[in-house]
VMD Tcl script that builds the backbone (N, CA, C; Angstrom):
set m [mol new atoms 417]
animate dup $m
set s [atomselect $m all]
$s set {name element resname resid chain x y z} {
  {N N MET 1 A 63.225 107.771 116.806}
  {CA C MET 1 A 63.225 108.883 117.727}
  {C C MET 1 A 64.647 109.135 118.181}
  {N N ALA 2 A 65.024 110.379 118.194}
  {CA C ALA 2 A 66.330 110.772 118.706}
  {C C ALA 2 A 66.089 111.616 119.938}
  {N N SER 3 A 66.814 111.337 120.992}
  {CA C SER 3 A 66.623 112.124 122.203}
  {C C SER 3 A 67.899 112.142 123.008}
  {N N SER 4 A 67.914 113.067 123.924}
  {CA C SER 4 A 69.049 113.177 124.823}
  {C C SER 4 A 68.524 113.743 126.126}
  {N N SER 5 A 69.087 113.324 127.215}
  {CA C SER 5 A 68.674 113.875 128.496}
  {C C SER 5 A 69.892 114.469 129.174}
  {N N SER 6 A 69.658 115.335 130.125}
  {CA C SER 6 A 70.753 115.991 130.825}
  {C C SER 6 A 70.398 116.159 132.285}
  {N N SER 7 A 71.326 116.705 133.042}
  {CA C SER 7 A 71.094 116.904 134.471}
  {C C SER 7 A 70.032 117.968 134.693}
  {N N SER 8 A 69.579 118.094 135.923}
  {CA C SER 8 A 68.508 119.029 136.218}
  {C C SER 8 A 68.946 120.478 136.078}
  {N N SER 9 A 70.259 120.773 135.994}
  {CA C SER 9 A 70.713 122.146 135.872}
  {C C SER 9 A 70.566 122.681 134.449}
  {N N THR 10 A 70.376 121.820 133.485}
  {CA C THR 10 A 70.169 122.255 132.112}
  {C C THR 10 A 68.782 121.813 131.658}
  {N N PRO 11 A 68.200 122.554 130.717}
  {CA C PRO 11 A 66.865 122.174 130.265}
  {C C PRO 11 A 66.880 120.810 129.583}
  {N N ALA 12 A 65.815 120.051 129.803}
  {CA C ALA 12 A 65.689 118.760 129.117}
  {C C ALA 12 A 65.347 119.053 127.663}
  {N N ARG 13 A 66.089 118.434 126.768}
  {CA C ARG 13 A 65.842 118.624 125.341}
  {C C ARG 13 A 65.591 117.276 124.702}
  {N N SER 14 A 64.675 117.259 123.755}
  {CA C SER 14 A 64.448 116.036 122.991}
  {C C SER 14 A 63.739 116.382 121.698}
  {N N ILE 15 A 63.889 115.487 120.753}
  {CA C ILE 15 A 63.212 115.578 119.460}
  {C C ILE 15 A 62.523 114.244 119.237}
  {N N THR 16 A 61.262 114.287 118.854}
  {CA C THR 16 A 60.543 113.082 118.469}
  {C C THR 16 A 60.252 113.192 116.984}
  {N N LEU 17 A 60.691 112.181 116.236}
  {CA C LEU 17 A 60.518 112.163 114.790}
  {C C LEU 17 A 59.462 111.154 114.374}
  {N N ARG 18 A 58.721 111.503 113.343}
  {CA C ARG 18 A 57.866 110.535 112.660}
  {C C ARG 18 A 58.577 110.221 111.346}
  {N N ARG 19 A 58.838 108.954 111.139}
  {CA C ARG 19 A 59.507 108.526 109.915}
  {C C ARG 19 A 58.559 107.642 109.129}
  {N N SER 20 A 58.284 108.041 107.905}
  {CA C SER 20 A 57.400 107.226 107.073}
  {C C SER 20 A 58.141 105.985 106.613}
  {N N SER 21 A 57.391 104.946 106.345}
  {CA C SER 21 A 57.984 103.767 105.720}
  {C C SER 21 A 58.436 104.181 104.333}
  {N N PRO 22 A 59.591 103.680 103.900}
  {CA C PRO 22 A 60.043 104.086 102.571}
  {C C PRO 22 A 59.053 103.651 101.504}
  {N N SER 23 A 58.788 104.556 100.573}
  {CA C SER 23 A 57.900 104.224 99.470}
  {C C SER 23 A 58.676 104.331 98.163}
  {N N GLU 24 A 58.245 103.577 97.162}
  {CA C GLU 24 A 58.910 103.645 95.865}
  {C C GLU 24 A 58.666 105.013 95.268}
  {N N TYR 25 A 59.687 105.528 94.637}
  {CA C TYR 25 A 59.645 106.876 94.093}
  {C C TYR 25 A 60.232 106.842 92.694}
  {N N ILE 26 A 59.496 107.368 91.736}
  {CA C ILE 26 A 60.000 107.449 90.361}
  {C C ILE 26 A 59.716 108.859 89.857}
  {N N LEU 27 A 60.752 109.578 89.536}
  {CA C LEU 27 A 60.626 110.904 88.950}
  {C C LEU 27 A 61.384 110.855 87.638}
  {N N GLY 28 A 60.708 111.049 86.539}
  {CA C GLY 28 A 61.356 110.845 85.249}
  {C C GLY 28 A 61.640 109.359 85.103}
  {N N ARG 29 A 62.907 108.987 85.032}
  {CA C ARG 29 A 63.263 107.577 84.899}
  {C C ARG 29 A 64.118 107.068 86.049}
  {N N THR 30 A 64.364 107.897 87.044}
  {CA C THR 30 A 65.196 107.467 88.164}
  {C C THR 30 A 64.318 106.853 89.237}
  {N N GLN 31 A 64.532 105.585 89.521}
  {CA C GLN 31 A 63.771 104.927 90.570}
  {C C GLN 31 A 64.535 105.041 91.875}
  {N N GLY 32 A 63.806 105.210 92.953}
  {CA C GLY 32 A 64.421 105.297 94.261}
  {C C GLY 32 A 63.395 105.050 95.340}
  {N N TYR 33 A 63.778 105.378 96.560}
  {CA C TYR 33 A 62.920 105.181 97.726}
  {C C TYR 33 A 62.824 106.495 98.485}
  {N N LEU 34 A 61.609 106.900 98.756}
  {CA C LEU 34 A 61.331 108.160 99.427}
  {C C LEU 34 A 61.183 107.921 100.920}
  {N N PHE 35 A 61.951 108.667 101.713}
  {CA C PHE 35 A 61.858 108.662 103.167}
  {C C PHE 35 A 61.406 110.055 103.590}
  {N N THR 36 A 60.427 110.125 104.470}
  {CA C THR 36 A 59.965 111.403 104.999}
  {C C THR 36 A 60.184 111.411 106.507}
  {N N LEU 37 A 60.822 112.483 106.979}
  {CA C LEU 37 A 61.030 112.689 108.418}
  {C C LEU 37 A 60.309 113.968 108.820}
  {N N GLU 38 A 59.595 113.889 109.929}
  {CA C GLU 38 A 58.874 115.053 110.432}
  {C C GLU 38 A 59.073 115.141 111.934}
  {N N VAL 39 A 59.452 116.322 112.411}
  {CA C VAL 39 A 59.546 116.554 113.849}
  {C C VAL 39 A 58.120 116.726 114.353}
  {N N ILE 40 A 57.685 115.817 115.230}
  {CA C ILE 40 A 56.326 115.926 115.763}
  {C C ILE 40 A 56.324 116.486 117.178}
  {N N GLU 41 A 57.498 116.482 117.815}
  {CA C GLU 41 A 57.618 117.118 119.134}
  {C C GLU 41 A 59.060 117.548 119.328}
  {N N ALA 42 A 59.221 118.784 119.783}
  {CA C ALA 42 A 60.545 119.314 120.108}
  {C C ALA 42 A 60.457 119.950 121.492}
  {N N VAL 43 A 61.287 119.465 122.391}
  {CA C VAL 43 A 61.307 119.983 123.759}
  {C C VAL 43 A 62.639 120.694 123.971}
  {N N GLY 44 A 62.576 121.972 124.276}
  {CA C GLY 44 A 63.780 122.729 124.591}
  {C C GLY 44 A 64.538 123.266 123.391}
  {N N LEU 45 A 63.994 123.120 122.189}
  {CA C LEU 45 A 64.593 123.679 120.982}
  {C C LEU 45 A 63.538 123.772 119.896}
  {N N ASP 46 A 63.843 124.554 118.867}
  {CA C ASP 46 A 62.915 124.712 117.752}
  {C C ASP 46 A 62.753 123.393 116.995}
  {N N PRO 47 A 61.560 123.104 116.492}
  {CA C PRO 47 A 61.367 121.875 115.715}
  {C C PRO 47 A 61.962 121.956 114.307}
  {N N GLU 48 A 62.261 123.145 113.830}
  {CA C GLU 48 A 62.799 123.321 112.480}
  {C C GLU 48 A 64.302 123.049 112.497}
  {N N ILE 49 A 64.665 121.759 112.387}
  {CA C ILE 49 A 66.069 121.360 112.495}
  {C C ILE 49 A 66.667 120.917 111.156}
  {N N PHE 50 A 65.855 120.874 110.101}
  {CA C PHE 50 A 66.351 120.455 108.796}
  {C C PHE 50 A 66.684 121.706 107.989}
  {N N VAL 51 A 67.960 121.879 107.634}
  {CA C VAL 51 A 68.410 123.065 106.913}
  {C C VAL 51 A 68.310 122.806 105.411}
  {N N PHE 52 A 67.726 123.783 104.710}
  {CA C PHE 52 A 67.595 123.738 103.263}
  {C C PHE 52 A 68.339 124.915 102.647}
  {N N GLN 53 A 68.756 124.718 101.397}
  {CA C GLN 53 A 69.401 125.772 100.640}
  {C C GLN 53 A 68.597 126.018 99.369}
  {N N ARG 54 A 68.260 127.270 99.134}
  {CA C ARG 54 A 67.543 127.646 97.917}
  {C C ARG 54 A 68.583 127.945 96.836}
  {N N LYS 55 A 68.462 127.218 95.697}
  {CA C LYS 55 A 69.416 127.352 94.598}
  {C C LYS 55 A 68.682 127.752 93.332}
  {N N PRO 56 A 69.385 128.445 92.427}
  {CA C PRO 56 A 68.754 128.764 91.146}
  {C C PRO 56 A 68.466 127.492 90.364}
  {N N ALA 57 A 67.330 127.460 89.709}
  {CA C ALA 57 A 66.948 126.297 88.901}
  {C C ALA 57 A 67.267 126.565 87.436}
  {N N THR 58 A 67.544 125.502 86.715}
  {CA C THR 58 A 67.761 125.615 85.280}
  {C C THR 58 A 66.494 126.170 84.637}
  {N N GLY 59 A 66.627 127.173 83.817}
  {CA C GLY 59 A 65.460 127.752 83.155}
  {C C GLY 59 A 64.750 128.806 83.980}
  {N N GLY 60 A 65.350 129.217 85.089}
  {CA C GLY 60 A 64.752 130.249 85.930}
  {C C GLY 60 A 64.104 129.672 87.174}
  {N N GLY 61 A 63.721 130.538 88.052}
  {CA C GLY 61 A 63.113 130.111 89.313}
  {C C GLY 61 A 64.161 129.597 90.284}
  {N N SER 62 A 63.714 128.770 91.208}
  {CA C SER 62 A 64.629 128.229 92.207}
  {C C SER 62 A 64.177 126.836 92.613}
  {N N ARG 63 A 65.093 126.126 93.245}
  {CA C ARG 63 A 64.786 124.808 93.794}
  {C C ARG 63 A 65.426 124.744 95.171}
  {N N ASP 64 A 64.791 124.049 96.069}
  {CA C ASP 64 A 65.283 123.939 97.438}
  {C C ASP 64 A 65.828 122.543 97.669}
  {N N GLU 65 A 67.020 122.464 98.255}
  {CA C GLU 65 A 67.662 121.185 98.535}
  {C C GLU 65 A 67.976 121.079 100.022}
  {N N PHE 66 A 67.766 119.877 100.566}
  {CA C PHE 66 A 68.169 119.606 101.936}
  {C C PHE 66 A 69.686 119.734 102.026}
  {N N SER 67 A 70.158 120.423 103.051}
  {CA C SER 67 A 71.589 120.641 103.234}
  {C C SER 67 A 72.149 119.820 104.380}
  {N N ASN 68 A 71.554 119.955 105.570}
  {CA C ASN 68 A 72.101 119.310 106.757}
  {C C ASN 68 A 71.134 119.421 107.931}
  {N N ILE 69 A 71.470 118.685 108.997}
  {CA C ILE 69 A 70.793 118.889 110.280}
  {C C ILE 69 A 71.383 120.162 110.873}
  {N N ALA 70 A 70.542 120.997 111.413}
  {CA C ALA 70 A 71.001 122.275 111.946}
  {C C ALA 70 A 72.035 122.083 113.054}
  {N N SER 71 A 72.991 122.977 113.079}
  {CA C SER 71 A 73.907 123.091 114.211}
  {C C SER 71 A 73.310 124.122 115.166}
  {N N SER 72 A 73.920 124.288 116.322}
  {CA C SER 72 A 73.417 125.309 117.247}
  {C C SER 72 A 73.507 126.692 116.600}
  {N N ALA 73 A 74.556 126.947 115.820}
  {CA C ALA 73 A 74.690 128.230 115.125}
  {C C ALA 73 A 73.610 128.382 114.053}
  {N N ASP 74 A 73.303 127.298 113.336}
  {CA C ASP 74 A 72.251 127.348 112.309}
  {C C ASP 74 A 70.903 127.712 112.917}
  {N N LEU 75 A 70.618 127.187 114.116}
  {CA C LEU 75 A 69.346 127.503 114.780}
  {C C LEU 75 A 69.239 128.999 115.059}
  {N N GLU 76 A 70.364 129.633 115.351}
  {CA C GLU 76 A 70.375 131.071 115.626}
  {C C GLU 76 A 70.374 131.901 114.348}
  {N N GLU 77 A 71.103 131.428 113.341}
  {CA C GLU 77 A 71.346 132.235 112.146}
  {C C GLU 77 A 70.266 132.108 111.082}
  {N N TYR 78 A 69.758 130.913 110.838}
  {CA C TYR 78 A 68.839 130.701 109.726}
  {C C TYR 78 A 67.390 130.766 110.183}
  {N N PRO 79 A 66.555 131.468 109.433}
  {CA C PRO 79 A 65.144 131.565 109.809}
  {C C PRO 79 A 64.393 130.275 109.508}
  {N N ALA 80 A 63.245 130.126 110.136}
  {CA C ALA 80 A 62.359 128.997 109.854}
  {C C ALA 80 A 61.469 129.360 108.669}
  {N N ASP 81 A 61.108 128.353 107.893}
  {CA C ASP 81 A 60.113 128.417 106.825}
  {C C ASP 81 A 60.588 128.985 105.486}
  {N N GLU 82 A 61.260 130.108 105.463}
  {CA C GLU 82 A 61.713 130.741 104.213}
  {C C GLU 82 A 63.037 131.449 104.472}
  {N N PRO 83 A 63.904 131.527 103.443}
  {CA C PRO 83 A 65.135 132.297 103.636}
  {C C PRO 83 A 64.820 133.783 103.794}
  {N N GLU 84 A 65.712 134.493 104.471}
  {CA C GLU 84 A 65.569 135.943 104.569}
  {C C GLU 84 A 65.768 136.544 103.182}
  {N N THR 85 A 65.320 137.761 102.984}
  {CA C THR 85 A 65.526 138.436 101.716}
  {C C THR 85 A 67.020 138.483 101.411}
  {N N GLY 86 A 67.384 137.953 100.266}
  {CA C GLY 86 A 68.793 137.901 99.878}
  {C C GLY 86 A 69.539 136.696 100.429}
  {N N GLY 87 A 68.910 135.943 101.318}
  {CA C GLY 87 A 69.538 134.759 101.896}
  {C C GLY 87 A 69.186 133.516 101.104}
  {N N VAL 88 A 69.881 132.426 101.405}
  {CA C VAL 88 A 69.601 131.177 100.695}
  {C C VAL 88 A 69.289 130.012 101.631}
  {N N PHE 89 A 69.617 130.127 102.918}
  {CA C PHE 89 A 69.403 129.029 103.856}
  {C C PHE 89 A 68.197 129.312 104.744}
  {N N TYR 90 A 67.483 128.230 105.089}
  {CA C TYR 90 A 66.358 128.313 106.013}
  {C C TYR 90 A 66.133 126.930 106.605}
  {N N ARG 91 A 65.233 126.843 107.602}
  {CA C ARG 91 A 65.007 125.578 108.305}
  {C C ARG 91 A 63.537 125.178 108.234}
  {N N LEU 92 A 63.322 123.854 108.177}
  {CA C LEU 92 A 61.965 123.290 108.206}
  {C C LEU 92 A 61.909 122.157 109.221}
  {N N ALA 93 A 60.698 121.772 109.596}
  {CA C ALA 93 A 60.500 120.662 110.537}
  {C C ALA 93 A 60.259 119.343 109.812}
  {N N THR 94 A 60.254 119.358 108.488}
  {CA C THR 94 A 60.007 118.159 107.686}
  {C C THR 94 A 61.013 118.098 106.544}
  {N N VAL 95 A 61.423 116.880 106.201}
  {CA C VAL 95 A 62.301 116.686 105.053}
  {C C VAL 95 A 61.893 115.414 104.323}
  {N N GLU 96 A 61.955 115.454 102.998}
  {CA C GLU 96 A 61.748 114.266 102.163}
  {C C GLU 96 A 63.052 113.994 101.430}
  {N N LEU 97 A 63.532 112.761 101.535}
  {CA C LEU 97 A 64.796 112.373 100.916}
  {C C LEU 97 A 64.587 111.140 100.051}
  {N N VAL 98 A 65.230 111.113 98.897}
  {CA C VAL 98 A 65.121 109.989 97.981}
  {C C VAL 98 A 66.493 109.326 97.859}
  {N N PHE 99 A 66.503 107.986 97.980}
  {CA C PHE 99 A 67.741 107.206 97.873}
  {C C PHE 99 A 67.557 106.139 96.813}
  {N N ARG 100 A 68.636 105.786 96.145}
  {CA C ARG 100 A 68.573 104.790 95.064}
  {C C ARG 100 A 68.293 103.387 95.577}
  {N N ASN 101 A 68.708 103.091 96.820}
  {CA C ASN 101 A 68.410 101.763 97.362}
  {C C ASN 101 A 68.085 101.870 98.840}
  {N N LEU 102 A 67.437 100.857 99.360}
  {CA C LEU 102 A 66.979 100.872 100.754}
  {C C LEU 102 A 68.133 100.894 101.751}
  {N N ASP 103 A 69.214 100.161 101.453}
  {CA C ASP 103 A 70.347 100.130 102.387}
  {C C ASP 103 A 70.948 101.521 102.583}
  {N N LEU 104 A 71.119 102.252 101.497}
  {CA C LEU 104 A 71.650 103.607 101.583}
  {C C LEU 104 A 70.687 104.506 102.360}
  {N N GLY 105 A 69.400 104.350 102.117}
  {CA C GLY 105 A 68.403 105.129 102.844}
  {C C GLY 105 A 68.427 104.847 104.330}
  {N N GLU 106 A 68.489 103.577 104.695}
  {CA C GLU 106 A 68.517 103.215 106.125}
  {C C GLU 106 A 69.777 103.746 106.802}
  {N N GLN 107 A 70.930 103.647 106.118}
  {CA C GLN 107 A 72.172 104.168 106.693}
  {C C GLN 107 A 72.092 105.685 106.880}
  {N N SER 108 A 71.499 106.349 105.908}
  {CA C SER 108 A 71.348 107.800 106.010}
  {C C SER 108 A 70.415 108.182 107.158}
  {N N MET 109 A 69.360 107.403 107.385}
  {CA C MET 109 A 68.462 107.680 108.511}
  {C C MET 109 A 69.227 107.544 109.837}
  {N N THR 110 A 70.086 106.536 109.930}
  {CA C THR 110 A 70.919 106.358 111.127}
  {C C THR 110 A 71.847 107.555 111.309}
  {N N ASP 111 A 72.454 108.019 110.207}
  {CA C ASP 111 A 73.346 109.181 110.271}
  {C C ASP 111 A 72.595 110.435 110.697}
  {N N ILE 112 A 71.388 110.623 110.193}
  {CA C ILE 112 A 70.583 111.785 110.551}
  {C C ILE 112 A 70.242 111.747 112.041}
  {N N GLU 113 A 69.842 110.582 112.549}
  {CA C GLU 113 A 69.540 110.463 113.985}
  {C C GLU 113 A 70.784 110.775 114.822}
  {N N ARG 114 A 71.949 110.320 114.382}
  {CA C ARG 114 A 73.199 110.628 115.083}
  {C C ARG 114 A 73.454 112.138 115.090}
  {N N ASP 115 A 73.221 112.791 113.949}
  {CA C ASP 115 A 73.418 114.235 113.863}
  {C C ASP 115 A 72.448 114.993 114.767}
  {N N ILE 116 A 71.209 114.519 114.866}
  {CA C ILE 116 A 70.230 115.165 115.751}
  {C C ILE 116 A 70.672 115.013 117.206}
  {N N ASN 117 A 71.119 113.829 117.580}
  {CA C ASN 117 A 71.644 113.650 118.936}
  {C C ASN 117 A 72.835 114.563 119.178}
  {N N GLY 118 A 73.681 114.735 118.164}
  {CA C GLY 118 A 74.826 115.641 118.285}
  {C C GLY 118 A 74.386 117.075 118.508}
  {N N LEU 119 A 73.334 117.498 117.819}
  {CA C LEU 119 A 72.791 118.841 118.021}
  {C C LEU 119 A 72.321 119.017 119.458}
  {N N ILE 120 A 71.570 118.046 119.954}
  {CA C ILE 120 A 71.050 118.129 121.326}
  {C C ILE 120 A 72.202 118.156 122.329}
  {N N GLU 121 A 73.191 117.311 122.142}
  {CA C GLU 121 A 74.356 117.295 123.040}
  {C C GLU 121 A 75.096 118.627 122.992}
  {N N SER 122 A 75.248 119.195 121.812}
  {CA C SER 122 A 75.922 120.480 121.657}
  {C C SER 122 A 75.180 121.590 122.403}
  {N N LEU 123 A 73.852 121.623 122.262}
  {CA C LEU 123 A 73.061 122.624 122.978}
  {C C LEU 123 A 73.178 122.430 124.485}
  {N N ASN 124 A 73.173 121.178 124.936}
  {CA C ASN 124 A 73.323 120.912 126.369}
  {C C ASN 124 A 74.692 121.365 126.876}
  {N N GLN 125 A 75.738 121.135 126.092}
  {CA C GLN 125 A 77.079 121.565 126.497}
  {C C GLN 125 A 77.182 123.081 126.560}
  {N N MET 126 A 76.502 123.761 125.646}
  {CA C MET 126 A 76.528 125.224 125.664}
  {C C MET 126 A 75.910 125.774 126.941}
  {N N ASP 127 A 74.951 125.053 127.506}
  {CA C ASP 127 A 74.327 125.490 128.757}
  {C C ASP 127 A 75.302 125.453 129.925}
  {N N THR 128 A 76.328 124.630 129.833}
  {CA C THR 128 A 77.258 124.475 130.950}
  {C C THR 128 A 78.506 125.330 130.807}
  {N N LEU 129 A 78.625 126.103 129.725}
  {CA C LEU 129 A 79.795 126.958 129.554}
  {C C LEU 129 A 79.824 128.024 130.634}
  {N N VAL 130 A 81.005 128.299 131.114}
  {CA C VAL 130 A 81.189 129.299 132.152}
  {C C VAL 130 A 81.850 130.509 131.519}
  {N N GLU 131 A 81.280 131.672 131.800}
  {CA C GLU 131 A 81.850 132.892 131.282}
  {C C GLU 131 A 83.113 133.229 132.054}
  {N N ALA 132 A 84.190 133.567 131.358}
  {CA C ALA 132 A 85.453 133.910 131.997}
  {C C ALA 132 A 85.773 135.376 131.740}
  {N N THR 133 A 86.421 135.997 132.696}
  {CA C THR 133 A 86.869 137.372 132.553}
  {C C THR 133 A 88.376 137.365 132.423}
  {N N VAL 134 A 88.858 138.040 131.396}
  {CA C VAL 134 A 90.291 138.123 131.163}
  {C C VAL 134 A 90.691 139.585 131.303}
  {N N VAL 135 A 91.723 139.844 132.139}
  {CA C VAL 135 A 92.214 141.197 132.350}
  {C C VAL 135 A 93.567 141.313 131.679}
  {N N LEU 136 A 93.665 142.267 130.769}
  {CA C LEU 136 A 94.931 142.544 130.101}
  {C C LEU 136 A 95.422 143.899 130.599}
  {N N ASP 137 A 96.686 143.955 131.006}
  {CA C ASP 137 A 97.192 145.211 131.546}
  {C C ASP 137 A 98.298 145.827 130.677}
  {N N GLY 138 A 98.538 145.281 129.505}
  {CA C GLY 138 A 99.505 145.855 128.583}
  {C C GLY 138 A 100.941 145.535 128.876}
  {N N SER 139 A 101.264 144.737 129.906}
  {CA C SER 139 A 102.665 144.428 130.204}
  {C C SER 139 A 103.099 143.148 129.564}
}
mol reanalyze $m
mol bondsrecalc $m
mol representation Tube
mol addrep $m
């Protein structure tokens, strides 16, 4: 679970993740370990925090690849569920990742949790920004 709390002047935000136990994964001849992450609760932000990119597939069609944990800009710019017409990026609340070994998978899960905390901290900091007025008089 990744979470962050803030003062009462900003909305409380948190993400609760369900992480499956790694399972053995074999596609073709590449063996690896499958990790599944699913946002089961999102407080103060959209649950679709996993950014995917739709790419052309060999032989036609397309394939979708996990790109990153959403930034605050990604939450605003990229739609949930499917890319916009002509777009390639979109967000989902679930991601499946395959790693060649368990150590790499565990380290990546730690990195993902750190990135989610970074997203929450970034959104909290944006709440505290103060609008400034600048007057230019041409001199």
